[in-house]
N, C-alpha and C positions, 0 to 999 in steps of 0.2 A: 787137708794138700798143702803143703809149704808151696809159698812162690816162688816160683825162679825169676833172680833179679837181672832187668833191660835197664840199663843205661844208651840214651839216645845218641848217637854218635854222630861229629859233624867230622864228614870227610875231603876237610877244605882246604887243608893249612901246607901248601905247594903251590908253586908257581902256575900261572896257565892263563893261556892265551884269552878270555874270557872277563881274568882280574884284572890284566894289563890293561885291554880296550876299558872296562869299568869307571877304574881304582886307581890305575900308572901304575908302571911297570913296578917289579914285583909282590905288587900287593897281596894281604893274606888277610885274615883276620889276626896275624899277631902282631900286624902292621896299626891297629885299629888300637891293640889292647895297649901296645906299647905309645901309641902317644896321649891318649886317654889322660882326663884330669879331673881333678874332687875338688866337686862343684859348689861340694856347703862345709862346715866345715864338722866332722868328722864324718863323713867323704871317702870310703875303701877303693881308693882308686890312687893310679894303677893295680892292679893286682898281677904281682908278675911271680910266673909257674918257678915251683924251685931247683934251687939252681942258675935259673935262666936259661928252663928248656927249649927251647923258642923251637921246637923239634919239622921236621916238614916229613909230610907224610907217604913221601916216597922210598923212601930210605925202609924196607922191611925188616932192621934191627927192631928200629921203633916201633912200629906193630907190632910186633915179638914181647917186645918189655911192653907193651899196652896192654898185652894179651894177658902175660906174665902176673902185670901187678893188679887185676882186674880177678884174677882167680883164688890171686892171696887173699884176697879182700872181700870177699865170698859176691862179686860182681858173675854172675854166669854169663852175662853177655851182650852184646852192643845189640844194636836199633839203628841199623843203618842207612844215611837218609840217601835217598837216592835218584836222579834227576835225567827225567824221557820227557823228550815235551815234541814228538809225532817224529823218533828218531832219533834225532839230537841229543846230549849228553853231557849232563855234569859232571865233575868233581868224580869221576869218576871212578879213578884209579889207583886208589889206594884202597879202595873193598875190590877189584882185578885182580889187586896183588895179596889181597887172606885168599884170593879163590885160587893162587897158583900154586900157594906156598901152601899147602895144608898139616905143613909144623908148626902150625901157628894154631897151641890148642884152645881156639876157645871155638862160642858159643853164641848165631848172630842168625839177626833175620833184617829185613830190606825194608825202608821207611819208604812212601812214593810221593816225596813232594811235586804233587804238581802245583804248584803257585806260581801265579810272575812274577819275575824279576821286575824293578824299579828304581828307578835312581833318589831311595826315597832319605839313604845316610847321608852324616858331616851334613845335613842340610841341602840334601839333594831339593831340586822340583819335581821330583813323581815324574819322570817320564819314566815310560814304559825303557829297558834291557835289554831283556825278552821274554817277549807275550806268548805262555804255554798255549802249546796246538794241539791239537787230537789228529788221528787221522783215522781211515777206514778200515777193514775187515785184514788190508796189507798190514798196516801199523798197528795193530793188536798181536796181531801172529807174530809178530818181526817180537813186538815187544816181550810177549811169552818165552819165544825163542831164546831171549837175553835172559831176563829174569832165571828160564829153564836153568841154565846154568848151573846160578848157585842152590836152585833148590836141592840138586841132584848130590850134591853135598852136605856130606853126612856129617856135618855140624849145621849144615840148616836148619833152623829148629821146624819141625813139624809138630802137630798137633793131631790126634788122634789118623796119623799119616795124609793128613795136608801140613805141604810148607804156607809159612807165616808172613804174611804180608798186609805191611801196614798201609793206608793211606789218607794221605794229609784231606783230598778234599771229595768225596767222593759224590758231595753235590754241586761238582762242577764238570764232571763227567758227561760229556754227549753220552746219549746211550747208554750209559754204567752197566742197565739190566746185561743191553747183547753183549755187552765188551764178558759182563763175569759168567756169562751162559758160553763161554767161546770156552776162557780163560778154564773152566771148567773141565771143562771136555779133552783141553789139550794135558791139564794134567791128569786127568786119567788116563788119557789113553798113555803120558809116562809111568801109570804104576801107583801116582796117587790118588787120596780118598776121592780128592778134590782140592781145591782153598781156603783157607783160614785166616780166612778177611776179617782186620780190625778197622774199623773207623774215626777217622783222627778228630774229636769236639776238640779246641779251644776256643774265638768268639768267631763259632759259627750263626747264624739266626736257628738253624734245626736243636729242635729239644733231644735227647741221650735216645725217649723210647724213643720218637719219629726218626731215629735214627737205627734203633736200632732194627723197628719195622719193617730197613728198607730188606730186599729179599738178596740174598747173598751176604750180607753186613753178623759174624758171629760174634764180634763185642765191640763196644766202644771203648774207646782209652781217651781220656779225658786229659786232657793236656794241661800244666800247670806250671808257674799261675797265672798264665793268660787265663785260662775260664777264671774262674773264682773269682782275676779282677773285671770283667768284663761282663759272669753274668749271677753273683753274690754261690752262694750256693745249691742250688738244685730254680735257673731261673727267676730270679725274685725282681717283680716289675722294676720295685719302689727303690732297692737296692742300686739297681741297676741305671731308673734317671737320677739320681741324688750325684754316680759315679763319671755319668755325658758331664751329669755341672759342674761337678765338681775341675774333669778333666777341660772342659771348655772355657774356667775363671781363671784355669791354668796354664792355658794357650795363650789365651788373650793378653794378661800378664807377660809372655813369657816375649807377645810379639810386641808389647812397646815400653817390655825395660830392659836394661840394661843386662841387668843382670837375669841367668838362667837356670830356670829351677825345675828338678824332673817332675812327673806326678811321684809321691813314694805312700809306702801299703806298711804298713808292722809286718812282721814274716811269722809273730807268733799269732797275730790276727789271723791273717789268710789263712792258717793251717788251723783252724780254731774254725774258719767257715766252713772248709775244705772239709771237717771232720762230721759239718751239722748235715751233708748231702746225706740223703734220702736211700739208702737202694732204688736200684733204680735195672734189673735184667745184670744183661751180664755185662759190667763195666771194668778197666782197668785201672785204678788208680797213680796218680802222679807223682811222688817224692822228689823236691829240690833242696841241695844244696844253697842257692843262692838265689838273688836274678838281680842287675845291673845291667842294662842297652847302652849307658849310654857312653859309653867307646864308642858306639856306631850311631844314637842317636843324639848325645850332647842333652842339649835341655827338654829338647822335646822326649826325652828316655822314659824308662818304669824302673822304676826300683823302689823294690822287698825292703826291707828295711831290718837292722836289730840283729841277722842272722847268725850261730855260734854250733858247731861243732853238739853242744849237750843240748841244744833245741831240735839240730837234726835228728839227731840217734831221740830220740824226745817220739814224736810223728814221726821218724822213719818204724820205729815200732808201733802204734797204733797202726799207719796204715797195712802193714806188715802182716798185724794178725787180726784185723781186716779181712785183708785180701786171703786169706791165708780162715778165713770164717766161714766167707763167702766161696771158698772153693775155688777162687783162680787162678790162672795158672804160672801167672807176671807180674807181678808191680813194675811202673818204669821209674826209672830216674833221669832227669831232665840236669842232666846230661852227663855225660861224662868228660868230655871237654867244647863243650858250649864257652869258650875264652870273652869273646866277642859282648858274650849277655853275663858274664860272670857266673854264669853257671856248671862250673863242672865239679866232677869229685879229685881229678889230679889235683896232685898237692901245689899249693903256692908255699911265696914266703912267710908269709904269715899264719896258717893256722895247717903248715907240711900233709900230714896225710892221717889229720883227724877227721875229719870225713868220712877216709873210706876206712880209717879204725867203730867210726860211729856202723858201719854198714857190717862191718867179721864181726862187731862183737851184737845186732839183732837179730842176724842168721845163727848166731852158734852160742855167744853171751857172751860172758866177759869172764 
């Protein structure tokens, strides 16, 4: 089985009330990207989109162009972040625009990012901007009714006639099993065989096998590079202790020094550690063209340094072949457009289309 390539997709790039209140009038992640600075010699910041294409995602032509570019370079679809907190939504307009325009020819599914929003960017004090909340049965039904609008779309990804849904924090959902039991019931009424649930694993304390053993979980998505940064290849305790000590020392330096030094991890080293990860049930792998969240966090950020298209192609090929061997339906890419974390397949002025070309060469050969 050849896995499909799905890129994580951030629907944040348009002006919205919450961003104006939290970060200032007109804020999107482009603001952070444009204002980012190199923090040490050789630090690749700022990262500028090719032709300075600072688009807005309420323009349907932008969505059409992105879909055409993705499919041209063998990216099968987008895994789009979805934000729902007791009926309150964020960043929903681009996804609803996609639904309203069936001529945009791209496969997709949703990833419920059920996390809090805190004032941690740009040296914020960490106070809550919006706390993730959950309601009772009415909210569970309302949430399903909203999701079902997308599930019924022919472009929405299904596995075994089950709409695919990824959830960021299954372990934070009160009465998770009851919610999934209800959603499964409603999905079957809609003519599906249930839901295909992918649980997200990054810096959680839960092990992959523990998440796989949770009822209704069909697969675990190993979010990289944060999982390998936090846990090593397979929850290695010695690695974790060393990493925590290194992070603490670095933060103390930044606290008392005028110079701000982000935490740095070598790109090849991180990928080699990821390749050492032992097979463990149904787990979907994640490749990434780069990672650097200093545009948001400055010296408190994490930089995976040394990425290059040739290295990305090497490790993309390794995980593509492993996914094929293990019968995985999906190989994730982090990400299509996470510009604030410098994780983007979209072309920039330094590398152009080289990361996208690497994907196409992995899938179709050179």
